[in-house]
C-alpha positions, 0 to 999 in steps of 0.5 A: 302214276303214268296215267296221272302224269299223262293227264297233267301233261295233256290238260295243263302243261301242253296248253300252257306251252302253247299259250306261252308260244302264242304270247311270245309270237304276239310280242313281235307285233307289239310296236304295231299295236302301240302305234295303232293305240297312239294313232287312235289317241292322236287321231282324236286330237286332230279330229277335235282341232279340225272340228274347232276350225270348222266351228270357228268358220261357222261362227264367223258365218253367223257373225257375217250374217249379223253384219249384213242384217245390221248394215241394210236394216235401216235402208232400202236393200237395193240402195244400200247394196252399192256401198256394201263393200266399203261399209262391210270392210270397215265394220268387219275386218275379216272381209277382203271384198264385199259383194251383192248380186241378184239371183238373175246374175246382176252384180250390184257391188263391188264396182271394178273401179273402187279398188284394185281388190274389187277389180280383181274380184270382178274379173275372177268371179263376175262370170260365176256370180252372174250365172254365165259360167260353171266353176269348180267350187267346194260347197258347204251350206250352213242353213237348209234349203241349198241344192242337195246335189252339190252339198258336201260331196265327199268320197266315202271311205271304207271303215277299218272293219268293213269288208273290202269293196268288190270291183263294181263298188270301187268303180261306182265310188270313183265314178261318183267322184268323177261326176262332181269334179276331179278326184285329188290325192291328199298332199300328205301321207300319214304314217298310220294310214298304211296300218288302217288298210291292212286286209284291203287290196292295193287298189283300195289302199290307193283310194284311201289316199284320195281326198274326201273333199271333192269339188262340184262344177256348177253356176252360183244360182244352181249352188245356193238353191233356196238356202239363206246362207252358206260358204264356198271355196274355190281355187284361182291360180292355185290360191284358195278363195273363201266366200260367205253369202247371206240372203235377207228374208225381206228381199230374197232376190239379193245375195250379199257375200264377202270374200274373206281375207285369208291371212286373217283366217290363218291368224285365227287358226294359229291362235286356235292351235296355240291356244292353251287348252287342256284336253280331258280324256273321256270314255266315249266318242273321240276320247277328248273334249275341248271347251268351246272358247273360239276366237273371233278376232285376234287383230292386234291382240297380245296373248300368252301361249303355252304348248298343250302337248309334249309328245306331239306337235300339231301343224295346220297344212294348206293345200300344198302341205305348207305349214301355216300354224303349229302348236309348237313354239319353235315352229311358231317362230319359223312361220310368219307371225302376223297375228301378233301372238307373243310367245311366253318362253324362249324356244327350246333348242333341243326341239331341233334335234328331237323333231326329225320328220318329213312334213308330208308324212305326219303320224296322223292327219285329219282333213278340215273339210269343204270350208278349207279344202285340202287343208289338214290338221297333222300331228307329228311325233316330236321323238319318233324313236321314243315309240320304238323304245317304249315298244321294246320296253313293253316287249322285254317286260312282257317277255320276262313276265311270260318266262316267269309264268312259264317257269312257275308253271314248270315248277308247279307241275314238278311239285305236283308230280312229286307230291303225286309220286309221294302219295302213290308211294305212300299208298303202296307202302300202306298196302304192303303194310297191311300184307306184312302185318297180316303175314306177321299175325298169321305166323305166330298164331299158326304156331301157337294153335298147332303146339297148343292143340298138341299139348291139349290133346295129350299127344306129347308125353315127353316132358322135355318136348312139352317144355319146348313147345311151351317155350315156343308158345311163349316166344310167339306170344311175345312176338305177337305182343310186340307186333300189336304194341308197335301198331298201337304205339304207331297209331298213338304217335300219329294221333299225338296221344302217346304219353311217356313217364319220364323219370331218372333211370340208368340206361345200362340197367335198361339195356342189361334187363332188355338183353337178358329178357331177349337172350333166350329167344335169340339163343333158341334161334341159333344166334350168338349174342354178345352183350358188352355193357359198362359197369358204371351207370349211364344216367338219363331221364326218360321212360324206361319201358319206352327205352326198352322198346327201342332196344327190343325193336333194334334187336328184333330188326337185327334178328330178322336181317341176319341171314348170314352169320348169326351174330348180334352184339349189344354195346353201351358207352359214354361219349364225351364232348360239349354235350356228353351223351350215352350210346347204345349200339346194336350190331349184326352181320346181315346184308346191311342197308342199300346205298341212299336208303340210310334215311328212308328206312326210318320212314313209316312203312318203308322197307329196304327189302321186300318182306314177302319176296325175301321171306323177311318178316316185319311191318316196317314200323320198328325203326320208325317207332324207335326213332320217334321215341328216341327223339321224344327223349331229345335223342335219336336213332341213326344207322352206321355201316359196320366194318366187315359187313353188316349194320350198326344202329345207334341209340343216342341219349343226352346224359342226365347231368348235362341234358335239358329235362324233358318232364311232361313232354308227350310224343 
């Protein structure tokens, strides 16, 4: 048993405790795990919106190319270049200033005297377009053929699962960025950026806060190379200027371009963010898909707007982290609504108390890219405390689940150990049973053989002694018969094959006949046998032979355990009550039954005293058979301590007139 318990503890219980400890320990990081999952989810949203904005600008680039081809299609390209600015602004409202420049640097349009905007444009960009000075620009070519030296320069960020860079690689990264412009820090610091740099050193964590968009310093001619169109951005007096350009196939020496009206671009971006689009969760990629219904021109339009998200608020921030567009109605009212977008519902006043955050610390953010350098699409949690509440709820739920499972393991282990102990005890009892039965069979057989040999050889001539030896042989034979019958009856009961012949009988007569049959045996062994039976009958319904076997087993049990005064009493009486019953008591002056063993003595193979060490004969089946037979007769056999010492076993059977007949019942 100890080995089995040790194996169970080592193989099952200890690993279960270790797993439970690891699970409880992991609960402390549940909020970080939940934030990480939410960041991956919402990062896909910001990435998708940033892509939509880039797609919108790419569509406007194609629209600009079409406008250029249309305006100069029917006329000489150089002749039409002089009026290109005026005609472009009339046909394409997104243009603030149109220009035309040759590859040699001759600015054909606009004229500085045509308008104040044209004069400012020439002062700011004349040297750059004329290839007389190099400026810092953010380059984003649309078609192939541009100078690859300046196209899409970014600082490469390490992946989440990438090995931290060594010092040489870090120096190369910074040197690469420095060669093409000044490295600029991002204006926002996403809350989840710190969790993405776990495992990297502090220097690399700081580099992750650098903007991926890096300017390149070059002349206009160097930038465009052999490309046919593209877009570039530059900052003048800390103000963003966005330009499109396009070259005709029939006259590639001329470059037509336009400086965009940035407020109108902001209007379109607002419409994109406020656009009522539903996202469909996918199993691959960023996890989101958005229909491509981009807005080309929203001037003067009136549109019904609904907010697509309830948990987050999307905000487009410019290079100074100033909000320009938002997906929330409250922010939309706070911003300059020059796009003519009409809200579909009143502003939710609860949003003011729900949305408490610093605009420079969004939950996640995505840079738009070179088209709008240092602009970002940021996602803010409307209710940051809800994430903590969810994490606490998950911690509590998982904690309770772990405790329940651990309790189930403990209870299951206890039940397994209890069953193992019961089976081992039963195995030991069966072994003792075999030993006891072997001893029980050997003793009468030895006596029968010895006295029969004496009589057969004629060595005993005294008639009195001969009769005594014959009585001994008869008693031992009866004893042997009872033992064998007990074993056979127990086997039948275990298999459910024991049959009873139920009929009306008198319990007093059965007890008297059994007592008279067993009296000689008791008196020959020196017992004082007192039989007190009433004169009136106690009618019961049952198998008289089976009832007699119960009384014999109780008398035999009293005989074996009467190691003190050899006194045995047999009594019978009627007990009145709601259900009257008859009682037959067998009393002795033996040692009694130890405490807590009053019910165990009726279990199969169980013996309150070890027969081999105490010299008490028996198989451990007598009381078991007595109780099973009594219960088959709708009665019972119970133990009661006897006053003055000893034991009292009581057979109780319902009287025939008040009992339910049990005809045909088999044990």
